[in-house]
C-alpha positions in Angstrom: 126.4 77.8 -5.0 127.4 76.8 -8.9 126.0 78.9 -11.7 124.7 76.7 -14.6 125.6 78.0 -17.8 122.9 77.8 -20.1 123.4 76.3 -23.6 122.0 77.8 -26.4 121.5 75.8 -29.5 122.3 77.6 -33.1 122.1 76.5 -36.6 124.5 73.8 -37.9 126.5 74.5 -40.7 124.1 72.6 -43.4 121.4 74.6 -42.2 123.0 78.1 -42.7 124.0 77.0 -45.9 120.4 76.0 -46.8 119.2 79.3 -45.9 121.5 81.2 -48.0 120.9 78.9 -50.6 117.3 79.6 -50.0 117.6 83.6 -50.6 119.6 83.1 -53.5 117.2 80.9 -55.3 114.6 83.3 -54.3 116.3 86.3 -55.8 116.8 84.5 -58.6 113.3 84.0 -59.2 112.2 87.6 -59.1 111.9 89.3 -62.4 112.7 93.1 -62.6 115.9 93.6 -60.8 117.8 95.9 -63.2 121.5 95.6 -62.1 123.7 94.1 -59.5 123.0 97.1 -57.2 119.5 96.7 -56.9 120.2 92.6 -56.9 122.4 93.3 -53.8 119.8 95.3 -51.8 117.1 92.9 -52.6 119.8 89.8 -51.2 120.0 92.4 -48.2 116.5 92.8 -48.0 115.3 89.3 -48.1 118.3 88.5 -45.4 117.2 90.7 -43.0 113.9 89.9 -43.3 114.8 86.1 -42.4 116.7 87.2 -39.5 113.7 89.2 -37.8 111.8 86.1 -38.4 114.4 84.4 -36.2 114.9 87.1 -33.6 118.8 87.0 -34.6 120.8 89.6 -35.7 122.8 87.1 -38.0 122.8 83.3 -39.2 125.6 82.6 -36.3 122.7 83.5 -33.7 119.7 82.0 -35.3 118.3 79.3 -33.5 117.0 75.9 -34.8 113.4 76.5 -33.3 113.1 79.3 -35.9 114.2 77.2 -38.9 110.9 76.9 -40.2 109.9 80.6 -40.0 113.0 81.8 -41.6 112.3 79.4 -44.9 108.5 80.6 -44.6 109.6 84.2 -44.8 112.2 83.8 -47.7 109.1 81.8 -49.6 106.4 84.5 -49.0 109.1 87.3 -49.9 107.6 90.3 -52.2 109.6 93.0 -53.8 109.3 96.1 -51.8 107.7 99.0 -53.0 110.8 101.2 -53.8 111.9 98.6 -56.2 108.6 98.2 -58.0 108.6 101.6 -58.6 111.9 101.6 -60.2 111.0 98.8 -62.3 107.8 100.9 -63.6 110.1 104.0 -64.4 112.2 101.8 -66.2 109.4 100.6 -68.5 107.9 104.4 -68.8 111.3 105.7 -69.8 112.5 102.7 -72.1 
């Protein structure tokens, strides 16, 4: 008996680039990011949330059927509470 190997489709390079550009546009549109350290954490948070939506550990494993859900998750991303609290504290001490 011959076993069939299942071929799993993954995102194309173009689709991966579009996701990363979408993440960059989203992060750049968020006000209240104080420095590059916070910005890096927001990038990571958006990326991880998008990957959770795709059920993958990284873009190299994301499947095309989740492309819409990934972009929708990026579109609806909101700052986490810890970052909002940091912004409020900076305003209080300024």
